[in-house]
C-alpha positions as CSV (number, residue, x, y, z in Angstrom):
1,M,2.8,-46.6,48.7
2,F,3.7,-50.7,47.4
3,G,7.1,-50.4,48.9
4,W,6.4,-49.0,52.1
5,G,3.4,-51.2,52.6
6,I,5.7,-54.4,51.8
7,Y,8.5,-52.9,54.0
8,D,6.2,-52.3,56.8
9,F,5.1,-55.7,56.9
10,L,8.5,-57.7,56.5
11,G,9.5,-54.9,59.4
12,G,6.5,-56.5,61.6
13,V,7.4,-59.8,60.5
14,F,11.1,-60.0,61.4
15,S,10.8,-57.7,64.7
16,K,9.1,-60.3,66.2
17,Q,11.8,-62.8,64.9
18,I,15.1,-61.0,65.5
19,G,14.0,-57.9,67.4
20,S,12.9,-54.2,66.1
21,F,16.1,-52.9,66.4
22,K,18.0,-55.2,64.2
23,S,15.9,-55.2,61.5
24,L,15.6,-51.6,61.6
25,F,19.2,-51.1,61.7
26,W,20.3,-53.5,58.9
27,S,17.5,-52.5,56.3
28,Q,18.5,-48.9,56.8
29,A,22.0,-49.7,56.3
30,A,21.1,-51.5,53.3
31,G,19.2,-48.8,51.9
32,S,22.2,-46.2,52.7
33,V,24.3,-48.3,50.4
34,S,22.1,-48.6,47.6
35,I,21.1,-44.8,47.5
36,L,24.6,-44.1,47.7
37,L,25.6,-46.3,44.7
38,L,22.9,-44.4,42.9
39,A,24.2,-40.9,43.7
40,L,27.6,-42.0,42.8
41,F,26.3,-43.4,39.5
42,L,24.4,-40.3,38.7
43,R,27.4,-38.1,40.0
44,T,25.1,-35.8,42.2
45,I,27.2,-35.9,45.5
46,A,27.5,-32.2,45.9
47,N,28.1,-29.7,49.0
48,I,25.4,-29.2,51.5
49,P,23.8,-25.7,52.2
50,A,23.7,-24.0,55.8
51,L,20.4,-24.7,56.4
52,S,20.4,-28.5,55.0
53,L,23.4,-28.9,57.3
54,V,21.7,-28.3,60.4
55,L,18.5,-30.0,59.5
56,I,19.4,-33.2,57.8
57,P,20.9,-34.4,61.5
58,I,17.6,-33.6,62.6
59,A,15.6,-35.2,60.3
60,S,17.5,-38.4,60.3
61,I,17.0,-38.6,64.5
62,L,13.5,-37.9,63.9
63,Y,13.2,-40.6,61.3
64,A,15.3,-43.1,63.1
65,L,13.0,-42.7,66.7
66,G,9.7,-42.5,64.4
67,Y,10.6,-46.2,63.1
68,L,12.3,-47.7,66.4
69,F,8.3,-46.7,68.3
70,F,6.9,-48.0,64.9
71,F,8.6,-51.4,65.0
72,K,8.5,-52.1,68.6
73,G,4.8,-51.7,68.1
74,F,4.9,-54.7,65.8
75,E,7.1,-56.4,67.8
76,K,4.2,-56.1,70.5
77,G,1.1,-55.9,68.4
78,H,-0.8,-57.0,65.4
79,V,0.8,-56.0,62.5
80,S,-2.6,-55.0,60.8
81,I,-3.8,-53.1,63.8
82,I,-0.4,-51.6,64.1
83,A,-0.7,-50.6,60.2
84,A,-3.9,-48.9,60.7
85,T,-2.7,-46.9,63.5
86,M,0.3,-45.7,61.9
87,N,-1.8,-43.7,59.6
88,L,-1.9,-41.2,62.1
89,W,1.7,-39.9,60.7
90,A,-0.2,-38.5,57.8
91,V,-2.4,-36.4,60.2
92,F,0.1,-35.0,62.4
93,T,1.7,-34.1,58.9
94,M,-0.8,-32.1,57.7
95,V,-1.6,-30.7,61.3
96,I,2.2,-29.3,61.5
97,A,1.9,-28.3,57.5
98,F,-1.0,-26.4,58.6
99,V,0.1,-24.8,61.7
100,F,3.6,-23.6,61.0
101,F,4.1,-23.8,57.2
102,G,0.9,-22.1,56.0
103,Q,-0.2,-25.0,54.0
104,R,-4.1,-25.4,53.7
105,L,-6.9,-28.0,53.6
106,T,-9.8,-28.1,51.9
107,I,-13.1,-29.2,53.4
108,T,-13.2,-32.5,51.7
109,Q,-9.4,-32.8,53.3
110,S,-10.6,-32.3,56.5
111,I,-13.2,-34.4,56.3
112,G,-10.8,-37.3,55.4
113,V,-8.4,-36.3,58.4
114,I,-11.4,-37.1,60.8
115,M,-12.2,-40.2,59.2
116,I,-8.5,-41.5,59.4
117,I,-8.3,-40.4,63.3
118,S,-11.5,-41.9,64.1
119,G,-10.4,-45.0,61.9
120,A,-7.5,-45.6,63.9
121,T,-9.1,-45.0,67.3
122,L,-11.4,-48.1,66.3
123,A,-8.7,-50.1,65.1
124,S,-6.3,-50.0,67.9
125,I,-8.8,-50.2,70.6
126,D,-9.0,-53.9,72.3
127,W,-12.9,-54.2,72.0
128,G,-12.9,-57.9,73.6
129,D,-11.8,-56.2,76.8
130,I,-15.0,-53.8,76.6
131,K,-17.7,-56.6,76.8
132,N,-15.5,-57.1,80.1
133,Q,-16.3,-53.7,81.4
134,T,-12.3,-52.7,80.7
135,L,-11.0,-50.5,78.5
136,R,-7.6,-51.8,77.1
137,I,-5.0,-50.1,74.1
138,S,-4.1,-52.7,72.0
139,S,-0.7,-54.0,72.4
140,G,1.9,-51.9,70.7
141,V,-0.4,-48.8,69.9
142,K,1.2,-46.7,72.0
143,E,4.6,-47.0,70.9
144,T,3.2,-46.3,67.3
145,V,1.3,-43.3,68.0
146,I,4.3,-41.7,69.6
147,G,6.3,-42.8,66.0
148,A,4.0,-41.3,63.9
149,F,4.3,-38.0,66.0
150,F,7.9,-38.3,64.9
151,F,7.0,-39.3,61.1
152,G,4.8,-35.9,61.3
153,I,7.8,-33.8,62.2
154,F,10.1,-35.3,60.1
155,W,7.9,-35.2,56.8
156,N,8.1,-31.4,57.2
157,V,11.5,-31.0,57.7
158,S,12.5,-33.6,54.8
159,E,10.5,-31.4,52.5
160,T,12.4,-28.1,53.4
161,I,15.7,-30.3,52.5
162,S,14.4,-31.4,49.5
163,E,13.2,-27.9,47.9
164,E,16.8,-26.9,48.6
165,I,19.1,-29.9,47.8
166,G,16.8,-31.8,45.6
167,W,15.3,-35.2,46.5
168,L,18.1,-37.8,45.7
169,L,20.5,-35.8,47.9
170,T,18.2,-35.6,50.9
171,T,17.2,-39.3,51.1
172,L,21.1,-39.9,50.8
173,Y,22.1,-37.4,53.2
174,V,19.2,-38.4,55.7
175,K,19.6,-42.5,54.9
176,T,23.1,-42.1,55.9
177,G,22.5,-40.0,59.1
178,I,19.9,-42.3,60.1
179,T,22.3,-45.5,59.9
180,L,25.0,-43.5,62.1
181,F,22.4,-42.3,64.8
182,L,21.3,-46.1,65.0
183,L,24.8,-47.4,64.9
184,F,25.9,-44.9,67.9
185,F,22.8,-45.5,69.8
186,S,23.2,-49.0,69.7
187,L,26.7,-48.7,71.5
188,A,25.4,-46.1,74.0
189,I,22.8,-48.5,75.0
190,N,24.8,-51.8,74.3
191,Q,22.5,-53.2,71.9
192,A,23.7,-56.0,70.1
193,V,22.9,-55.9,66.1
194,G,24.7,-59.1,65.0
195,L,22.8,-61.3,62.8
196,K,25.5,-63.8,62.9
197,N,23.0,-66.7,64.4
198,S,20.2,-65.5,62.2
199,P,19.0,-67.9,59.3
200,I,20.2,-66.8,56.3
201,R,16.9,-66.3,54.7
202,I,16.7,-63.3,57.3
203,K,20.2,-61.9,56.4
204,A,18.8,-61.8,52.6
205,I,15.7,-60.4,53.2
206,V,16.2,-57.7,55.8
207,P,18.6,-55.9,53.3
208,L,16.2,-56.5,50.5
209,M,13.4,-54.7,52.4
210,G,15.7,-51.8,53.1
211,I,16.6,-51.3,49.1
212,I,12.5,-51.3,49.0
213,E,12.0,-48.8,51.9
214,V,15.0,-46.3,50.2
215,I,13.0,-46.2,47.3
216,A,9.7,-45.4,48.3
217,V,11.2,-42.5,50.6
218,A,13.0,-41.3,47.3
219,L,9.8,-41.0,45.5
220,V,8.0,-39.3,48.3
221,N,10.9,-36.6,48.6
222,Y,10.7,-36.3,44.8
223,G,6.7,-35.8,45.5
224,L,7.7,-33.2,48.1
225,T,10.1,-30.8,45.7
226,I,7.0,-30.8,43.2
227,G,3.9,-30.3,45.9
228,D,3.1,-30.0,49.5
229,A,3.5,-32.4,52.4
230,I,-0.2,-31.6,53.3
231,L,-1.3,-33.2,50.0
232,I,1.8,-35.7,49.2
233,T,1.9,-37.5,52.9
234,P,-2.0,-38.5,52.8
235,I,-1.3,-40.3,49.4
236,A,1.8,-42.0,50.4
237,S,0.3,-43.3,54.0
238,A,-1.9,-45.4,51.7
239,L,0.7,-47.9,52.2
240,S,-1.1,-49.3,55.1
241,I,-3.4,-50.8,52.6
242,V,-1.0,-53.0,51.6
243,T,0.5,-54.0,54.8
244,I,-3.0,-55.0,56.4
245,T,-3.6,-57.0,53.3
246,L,-0.3,-59.2,53.4
247,A,-0.5,-59.2,57.5
248,V,-4.1,-60.9,56.8
249,I,-3.1,-63.0,54.0
250,F,0.2,-64.3,55.1
251,L,0.1,-64.3,58.8
252,K,-3.6,-64.8,59.4
253,D,-3.9,-61.8,61.8
254,K,-7.5,-61.3,62.9
255,V,-9.4,-58.2,63.5
256,S,-13.0,-57.7,65.1
257,R,-15.6,-56.3,62.9
258,V,-15.5,-52.7,64.6
259,Q,-11.5,-53.0,64.0
260,G,-12.2,-54.2,60.6
261,L,-14.6,-51.1,60.1
262,G,-11.8,-49.1,61.8
263,I,-9.3,-50.0,58.9
264,I,-11.7,-49.4,56.3
265,S,-12.8,-45.6,57.7
266,A,-8.7,-44.9,58.0
267,V,-7.7,-46.3,54.3
268,I,-11.0,-44.2,53.3
269,G,-10.2,-41.1,55.0
270,I,-7.0,-41.3,53.3
271,I,-8.2,-41.5,49.7
272,V,-10.9,-38.5,50.8
273,T,-7.8,-36.5,51.5
274,T,-6.4,-36.6,48.3
275,F,-9.3,-34.5,46.4
């Protein structure tokens, strides 16, 4: 939770400075290298079963698309509001697990899901425009909702892979796939990824945030090997608490009273879903 919260906060900061694609590419590349070194150290490299061989590229693309849209949301909007809206990824994950994988929610968990959806809605609307008789979704929210949907599919796929080949190999192969996809995608759309003209501070911190994020992903994948996605992901989505707190403290993000209530509702909803 804390690792992801820090990663998303830094991602929001650097997306505005060097662009969402560069932030994502280099952080994911650093994460891929670090998890590879760990796998080599532990000597856990192994053959991939047929099912996982099919699912790993799919999972890699889903995760890459999820963060591309998420970071684009950061690039356009306030970090605190985008982070709150991203809580929807847990809802999408739970719904997919319920419908397609037969996993079930308790009544309490269902109430938590409703609180997350309601809170994300309150946090994502620009309430200042309502006073002017207009209703406008806050900048970056549309992209964030799309990203949340991709993440919702991803974690169900990742659970299947983790149960078959384990948390470490799942993280390694998927991270490698993400980096390769982003590289080929950058070539296809002629997207520059170089950091030559970026400050040394950015060149140092962006890879570091990738290492922090890959640790968080590995831990969630480990959780998926011993539990169900319908329960693990709501706990992991509490990362928004960390992201929002950092945004308010360091970026001086300002949220309206209603948006603040929405953020609180989403956070409480996350907690409720764990019971």
